[in-house]
KEKE-3310 file (N, C-alpha, C; in steps of 0.2 Angstrom, whole numbers, plus 5000, padded with zeros to 4 digits):
npx = (4366:4379:4382:4396:4406:4418:4432:4439:4454:4455:4442:4432:4419:4411:4400:4400:4393:4397:4402:4403:4415:4423:4426:4438:4446:4455:4447:4443:4441:4426:4427:4440:4448:4457:4465:4456:4452:4443:4429:4424:4408:4392:4380:4366:4352:4335:4325:4331:4332:4333:4340:4348:4355:4363:4371:4378:4385:4392:4401:4408:4415:4422:4431:4439:4444:4449:4445:4456:4464:4467:4472:4477:4465:4457:4459:4450:4435:4431:4418:4404:4399:4385:4369:4362:4347:4335:4326:4332:4342:4360:4370:4377:4394:4407)
npy = (4964:4974:4979:4979:4988:4983:4984:4976:4976:4970:4965:4973:4981:4974:4968:4963:4955:4959:4958:4972:4972:4964:4972:4977:4967:4959:4958:4945:4944:4938:4932:4931:4929:4938:4949:4963:4981:4990:5001:5017:5022:5030:5029:5017:5023:5022:5032:5043:5057:5056:5065:5072:5061:5058:5070:5068:5056:5060:5070:5062:5054:5063:5066:5054:5052:5065:5077:5082:5097:5104:5116:5133:5142:5157:5174:5182:5189:5207:5213:5222:5236:5235:5239:5255:5259:5270:5275:5274:5285:5288:5288:5303:5307:5307)
npz = (5035:5029:5012:5002:4989:4978:4967:4953:4944:4931:4929:4933:4943:4958:4970:4988:5002:5018:5035:5046:5053:5045:5034:5030:5026:5013:4997:4985:4968:4961:4948:4942:4953:4958:4969:4976:4977:4989:4985:4990:4992:4991:5003:5001:5001:5001:5001:4996:4986:4968:4960:4970:4974:4963:4963:4975:4972:4961:4967:4976:4966:4960:4970:4971:4958:4951:4939:4925:4922:4907:4902:4906:4915:4907:4911:4924:4919:4916:4926:4923:4933:4945:4940:4944:4953:4948:4958:4970:4976:4977:4992:5000:4998:5010)
capx = (4373:4380:4385:4402:4408:4425:4434:4445:4458:4453:4435:4427:4416:4407:4397:4400:4390:4402:4401:4407:4422:4427:4426:4445:4449:4455:4442:4445:4436:4423:4428:4447:4451:4463:4464:4453:4451:4436:4427:4420:4403:4387:4375:4360:4346:4329:4321:4335:4330:4338:4345:4353:4360:4368:4376:4382:4389:4397:4406:4412:4419:4427:4437:4443:4447:4447:4446:4462:4464:4472:4474:4476:4459:4458:4459:4443:4432:4429:4411:4401:4396:4378:4365:4358:4340:4333:4322:4337:4348:4366:4371:4382:4401:4410)
capy = (4964:4979:4977:4984:4987:4982:4984:4972:4979:4967:4963:4979:4981:4969:4969:4958:4956:4957:4961:4978:4971:4961:4976:4979:4961:4959:4954:4943:4945:4931:4930:4929:4928:4943:4954:4969:4986:4992:5007:5021:5024:5033:5023:5016:5025:5021:5038:5048:5060:5054:5071:5072:5055:5059:5075:5065:5052:5064:5073:5056:5052:5068:5066:5048:5053:5071:5079:5085:5103:5103:5122:5137:5146:5164:5179:5184:5195:5213:5213:5229:5238:5234:5245:5259:5260:5277:5276:5274:5289:5286:5292:5308:5304:5312)
capz = (5034:5024:5005:5000:4982:4976:4960:4950:4939:4925:4928:4935:4950:4961:4977:4993:5008:5023:5042:5047:5055:5039:5028:5029:5024:5006:4994:4979:4962:4959:4941:4941:4960:4959:4975:4973:4981:4991:4983:4994:4988:4995:5006:4997:5004:4997:5001:4993:4979:4963:4958:4976:4974:4957:4965:4980:4969:4957:4972:4978:4961:4959:4975:4970:4952:4949:4932:4924:4918:4901:4900:4911:4913:4905:4916:4926:4915:4920:4926:4924:4940:4945:4938:4949:4952:4949:4964:4976:4975:4981:4998:4999:5000:5015)
cpx = (4374:4384:4391:4404:4415:4426:4440:4448:4456:4446:4430:4424:4412:4405:4398:4397:4395:4400:4405:4414:4426:4428:4433:4449:4450:4450:4445:4439:4433:4425:4435:4451:4457:4461:4461:4452:4444:4435:4423:4415:4398:4383:4369:4354:4340:4325:4325:4333:4335:4343:4350:4358:4365:4373:4380:4387:4394:4402:4410:4417:4424:4433:4441:4447:4445:4449:4453:4461:4469:4475:4473:4469:4461:4457:4451:4441:4430:4421:4409:4398:4388:4374:4362:4351:4339:4329:4326:4343:4354:4367:4377:4389:4404:4416)
cpy = (4969:4976:4982:4982:4987:4982:4980:4976:4977:4966:4968:4978:4975:4970:4962:4960:4954:4960:4967:4977:4968:4965:4977:4973:4962:4955:4951:4943:4938:4928:4927:4928:4932:4947:4960:4974:4988:5000:5011:5024:5027:5028:5023:5017:5025:5027:5044:5051:5058:5059:5072:5066:5056:5064:5072:5060:5055:5067:5067:5054:5057:5068:5060:5049:5059:5072:5082:5091:5103:5110:5127:5142:5154:5168:5181:5190:5201:5213:5220:5230:5237:5240:5248:5260:5267:5279:5276:5278:5287:5291:5297:5305:5309:5316)
cpz = (5028:5017:5004:4993:4982:4969:4958:4945:4932:4924:4929:4942:4952:4968:4981:4999:5014:5030:5042:5049:5050:5033:5026:5026:5016:5003:4987:4974:4961:4953:4940:4948:4961:4965:4973:4979:4983:4988:4988:4990:4993:4997:5001:5001:5000:4996:4998:4987:4974:4961:4964:4976:4969:4959:4970:4977:4965:4961:4974:4972:4959:4964:4974:4963:4949:4942:4931:4920:4913:4899:4906:4910:4911:4911:4918:4921:4919:4920:4927:4931:4940:4943:4944:4948:4953:4955:4970:4974:4979:4987:4996:5001:5005:5012)
residu = (MET:PRO:THR:TYR:THR:TYR:THR:CYS:ARG:ASP:CYS:GLY:SER:PHE:ASP:LEU:MET:ARG:THR:ILE:SER:GLY:ARG:ALA:GLU:PRO:ALA:HIS:CYS:PRO:ALA:CYS:ASP:ARG:GLU:SER:MET:ARG:VAL:ILE:SER:THR:PRO:HIS:LEU:SER:ARG:LEU:ASP:PRO:SER:LEU:ASP:ARG:ALA:VAL:THR:GLY:ALA:GLY:LEU:SER:SER:GLU:SER:PRO:GLY:VAL:THR:ARG:HIS:ILE:PRO:SER:ALA:ALA:ARG:ASN:THR:PRO:PRO:PRO:ALA:ARG:ARG:PRO:GLY:HIS:PRO:SER:LEU:PRO:ARG:PRO)
# end
């Protein structure tokens, strides 16, 4: 049976084992009995590389609660043209 993560506004997150068909039913916090929202999280795969798991989890978190930009980014910097290699002469221009 799958485990689903829910979050209570006052008590934090908790896990419940539910059937797939019962996942949409409201869950009540075991501590305060308040109705709680289900949190969409990554599947718990035992063979997933820890660094990949952190990246996937971070991507999921940013979609649920994106960071707020507090200032307008500065204009793009002028990048210098790539250095030419002396062994590769440029082609003639038409």
